[in-house]
C-alpha positions in Angstrom: 0.1 0.1 0.0 1.7 3.3 -1.1 -0.2 5.9 -0.4 -0.4 9.5 0.9 -3.8 9.7 1.9 -3.9 9.6 5.6 -7.8 8.7 5.3 -6.8 5.5 3.8 -4.0 4.8 6.0 -5.9 5.0 9.0 -8.9 3.2 7.7 -6.2 0.1 6.6 -4.7 0.5 10.2 -8.3 0.5 11.8 -9.2 -2.5 9.9 -6.2 -4.7 10.7 -6.3 -3.6 14.4 -10.0 -4.6 14.3 -9.5 -8.1 12.7 -6.2 -9.2 14.0 -7.3 -10.5 17.1 -9.5 -12.9 15.3 -7.5 -13.8 12.3 -6.4 -17.4 13.6 -10.2 -18.5 13.3 -10.6 -16.9 9.8 -10.4 -18.4 6.5 -6.9 -16.7 5.6 -3.6 -18.0 6.4 -1.3 -15.4 8.5 0.7 -15.0 5.8 -1.8 -13.2 4.1 -2.0 -10.8 7.0 1.7 -10.5 7.2 1.6 -9.2 3.6 -1.3 -6.6 4.4 0.5 -5.3 7.5 3.9 -5.3 5.5 2.4 -3.5 2.8 1.5 -0.4 4.9 4.9 0.0 6.3 6.3 2.0 3.6 3.3 4.6 4.3 3.4 4.8 7.9 6.3 7.2 8.3 4.2 9.6 10.7 5.0 8.4 14.4 1.3 8.0 15.3 1.0 5.4 12.1 4.4 3.9 12.8 3.5 3.1 16.3 0.5 1.3 15.2 2.1 -0.4 12.5 4.9 -1.7 14.8 2.0 -3.0 17.4 0.4 -4.9 14.6 3.7 -6.4 13.5 4.5 -7.3 16.8 0.9 -9.0 17.6 1.0 -10.9 14.5 4.2 -12.0 15.3 3.4 -13.4 18.7 0.3 -15.4 16.3 2.9 -16.9 14.0 5.1 -18.0 16.7 2.1 -19.6 18.6 0.9 -21.3 15.2 4.6 -22.7 14.6 4.8 -24.0 18.2 1.5 -25.9 17.5 2.7 -27.0 14.4 5.7 -28.4 15.8 3.9 -30.1 18.6 1.7 -31.7 16.1 4.3 -32.9 14.3 6.0 -34.2 17.3 3.0 -36.1 18.6 2.3 -37.5 15.0 6.1 -38.9 14.7 5.9 -40.5 18.3 2.6 -42.1 17.1 4.1 -43.4 13.9 7.2 -44.9 16.1 5.3 -47.0 18.3 
């Protein structure tokens, strides 16, 4: 997202802030949300927008870490079951 329109940027940030707590349940993979957040990075130069952008990146990073840990745990459980 390369826009200088602060209204569009504010709207996109607000949308992402609203949906991010629910994305783990949704139909889109976390990589989709990562690309949405990354796309606004270059547009969020003002401190207020940069802070919101960084907060979104951090929150998504936590979700990605949790998903990776769950995936690893499932793989380990499956490997243990197969070796029995």
